[in-house]
C-alpha positions as MATLAB code, in Angstrom:
seq = 'XXXXXXXXXXXXXXXXXXXXXXXXXXXXXXXXXXXXXXXXXXXXXXXXXXXXXXXXXXXXXXXXXXXXXXXXXXXXXXXXXXXXXXXXXXXXXXXXXXXXXXXXXXXXXXXXXXXXXXXXXXXXXXXXXXXXXXXXXXXXXXXXXXXXXXXXXXXXXXXXXXXXXXXXXXXXXXXXXXXXXXXXXXXXXXXXX';
ca = [
       0.000    0.000    0.000;
       2.865    2.375    0.831;
       4.372    1.820   -2.623;
       1.074    2.731   -4.297;
       0.815    5.967   -2.310;
       4.422    6.842   -3.177;
       3.776    6.168   -6.876;
       0.620    8.288   -6.737;
       2.196   11.323   -5.035;
       5.401   11.059   -7.018;
       3.648   10.915  -10.389;
       1.083   13.566   -9.494;
       3.452   16.206   -8.128;
       7.145   15.373   -8.202;
       7.627   13.541  -11.501;
       4.755   15.205  -13.325;
       4.750   14.014  -16.935;
       4.250   17.533  -18.314;
       6.540   19.580  -16.105;
       9.300   17.053  -15.389;
       9.469   15.073  -18.626;
       7.923   17.649  -21.009;
       5.433   15.105  -22.349;
       2.053   16.290  -23.616;
       3.155   19.865  -24.243;
       0.979   20.371  -27.358;
      -2.393   19.929  -25.600;
      -0.960   21.564  -22.476;
      -0.294   24.780  -24.376;
      -3.192   24.485  -26.820;
      -6.132   23.715  -24.526;
      -5.096   25.665  -21.437;
      -6.829   28.869  -22.540;
     -10.137   28.212  -20.746;
     -10.853   26.243  -17.588;
     -13.890   24.470  -19.090;
     -12.004   23.038  -22.053;
      -8.960   22.287  -19.862;
     -11.144   20.317  -17.452;
     -12.722   18.315  -20.286;
      -9.352   17.588  -21.854;
      -7.870   16.667  -18.485;
     -10.633   14.186  -17.731;
     -10.388   12.665  -21.209;
      -6.604   12.290  -20.889;
      -6.945   10.835  -17.372;
      -9.466    8.281  -18.597;
      -7.424    7.320  -21.642;
      -4.118    7.268  -19.741;
      -5.495    5.053  -16.972;
      -7.056    2.560  -19.375;
      -4.155    2.678  -21.832;
      -1.593    1.972  -19.129;
      -3.718   -0.843  -17.697;
      -4.438   -2.484  -21.045;
      -0.858   -1.997  -22.182;
       0.380   -3.762  -19.031;
      -1.933   -6.692  -19.681;
      -1.000   -6.999  -23.345;
       2.705   -6.517  -22.676;
       2.982   -9.004  -19.822;
       0.469  -11.612  -20.977;
       1.192  -11.613  -24.705;
       4.354   -9.767  -25.738;
       6.591  -11.107  -22.940;
       5.122  -14.596  -23.173;
       5.833  -14.886  -26.902;
       9.033  -12.804  -26.982;
       7.482  -10.031  -29.082;
       9.079   -7.117  -27.222;
       9.768   -5.263  -30.451;
       6.011   -4.760  -30.975;
       5.448   -2.757  -27.793;
       5.380    0.663  -29.496;
       2.951   -0.468  -32.182;
       0.695   -2.242  -29.698;
       0.686    0.671  -27.245;
      -0.170    3.151  -30.011;
      -3.016    0.927  -31.231;
      -4.410    0.651  -27.703;
      -4.245    4.427  -27.239;
      -5.819    5.151  -30.645;
      -8.692    2.755  -29.944;
      -9.399    4.288  -26.553;
      -9.319    7.820  -27.952;
     -11.882    6.873  -30.595;
     -14.200    5.594  -27.862;
     -13.752    8.769  -25.802;
     -14.300   10.966  -28.861;
     -17.548    9.183  -29.749;
     -18.758    9.473  -26.139;
     -17.977   13.204  -25.850;
     -19.502   13.953  -29.256;
     -22.727   12.180  -28.256;
     -23.125   13.489  -24.696;
     -21.419   16.903  -24.673;
     -21.349   18.641  -28.031;
     -20.223   21.944  -26.462;
     -17.173   20.246  -24.909;
     -16.536   18.469  -28.211;
     -16.542   21.833  -30.031;
     -14.321   23.545  -27.425;
     -11.720   20.762  -27.550;
     -11.662   20.944  -31.345;
      -8.612   19.401  -32.976;
      -7.023   18.564  -29.629;
      -9.398   15.693  -28.897;
      -8.184   13.465  -31.743;
      -4.656   14.617  -30.926;
      -4.902   12.720  -27.631;
      -3.993    9.771  -29.849;
      -0.573   11.273  -30.402;
      -0.241   12.727  -26.894;
       3.206   11.561  -25.914;
       2.289   11.740  -22.215;
      -0.042    8.770  -22.678;
       2.493    6.784  -24.670;
       5.163    7.823  -22.173;
       3.119    6.486  -19.270;
       2.784    3.115  -20.989;
       6.511    3.001  -21.728;
       7.493    4.149  -18.224;
       5.275    1.410  -16.841;
       7.351   -1.146  -18.732;
      10.785    0.315  -17.931;
       9.944    0.702  -14.249;
       8.728   -2.906  -14.152;
       5.478   -2.073  -12.354;
       3.043   -4.737  -11.229;
      -0.523   -4.418  -12.523;
      -1.946   -2.380   -9.632;
       1.112   -0.132   -9.643;
       0.620    0.435  -13.392;
      -3.028    1.374  -12.853;
      -2.122    3.838  -10.080;
       0.709    5.236  -12.200;
      -1.576    5.765  -15.206;
      -4.316    7.333  -13.094;
      -1.982    9.654  -11.190;
      -0.199   10.583  -14.421;
      -3.543   11.613  -15.896;
      -4.504   13.504  -12.746;
      -1.119   15.253  -12.781;
      -1.697   16.246  -16.405;
      -5.171   17.521  -15.478;
      -3.895   19.418  -12.443;
      -1.209   21.225  -14.408;
      -3.625   21.904  -17.271;
      -6.209   23.426  -14.913;
      -3.637   25.534  -13.084;
      -2.317   26.834  -16.388;
      -5.853   27.559  -17.655;
      -6.662   29.484  -14.466;
      -3.506   31.552  -14.783;
      -4.126   32.252  -18.466;
      -7.718   33.312  -17.811;
      -6.534   35.757  -15.146;
      -3.864   37.150  -17.476;
      -6.627   38.505  -19.734;
      -7.256   41.185  -17.093;
      -3.629   42.307  -16.908;
      -1.967   44.935  -19.067;
       0.893   42.962  -20.599;
       3.611   44.543  -22.760;
       3.257   43.611  -26.435;
       6.500   41.652  -26.513;
       5.209   39.205  -23.880;
       1.702   38.656  -25.286;
       0.746   35.296  -26.705;
       3.074   32.309  -26.807;
       6.010   33.983  -25.064;
       4.054   34.676  -21.868;
       2.518   31.190  -22.012;
       5.965   29.590  -22.180;
       7.320   31.814  -19.397;
       4.323   30.882  -17.246;
       4.857   27.179  -17.988;
       8.514   27.501  -16.995;
       7.609   29.201  -13.729;
       5.016   26.514  -13.060;
       7.685   23.856  -13.610;
       9.909   25.638  -11.077;
       7.057   25.678   -8.568;
       6.521   21.934   -9.002;
      10.252   21.346   -8.474;
       9.599   22.485   -4.917;
       7.757   19.209   -4.313;
      10.929   17.195   -4.981;
      11.791   16.985   -1.279;
       8.328   15.744   -0.363;
       9.244   12.077   -0.652;
      12.633   10.756    0.385;
      14.013    7.560   -1.082;
];
């Protein structure tokens, strides 16, 4: 149980996939303009990342390892992620058309979100057991959502500030992301080895 809590806290705050490994930067920068769309994207990524990591663990350990097909892990993981994203996209389109419109092109881009693929690959390299892989995938998705929501809140508040022209747009977004990464580095002493 202690290991699961350590994996959860570590992945959520200390080794955040976006701020520590720079995975998932495209949707992080693209969808973090409004809290509503950031929340929807965060929940979709959390759902897909949790299921993708879990299914990838099962396929990797029960099929690829058993038959010595290690070289297929990238292809298999990408197929699992693409299938899950299609399911999520159909669900959101059917039940929340406004969220579907606000996410726009970024929803199908979850398929190529390297944070999701990275979580599946980290799960393999770290040799997690099944429950550890599920917790890792879930906390990785929650960490992505947390950072996305924080960034969206900051960007919404920046609309009310008089910003010099040179810092408007992408430059201020990248500076803010860098400062956010520095803030999250402060959590590094939270868990000792």
